[in-house]
C-alpha positions, 0 to 999 in steps of 0.5 A: 495446463494451468489456468491464467490468473485474473486481475483482482477487482476488489478485496485485499489482493487488489491493492498493494503498496506502491513502493514494495508491493505488500498487501498488509498494513496498507494506508489508503487515506488520502490515496496514499497506498503505502504500507505502514513500514514504507510510510514510516520511511517516506511520510516525512518527505510527503509532508506528514509530521509526527506529533508524539 
């Protein structure tokens, strides 16, 4: 009999990218919750500019 998985309340496993679901490289500033790869694709649409 397998035990039921519980929801994480804190730590790396509790937060995931809202676009692809990754837990690594998460940008949490300003409540974004995008991984860095998705942020590169979506950042311009959100109003962020690349300065260099």
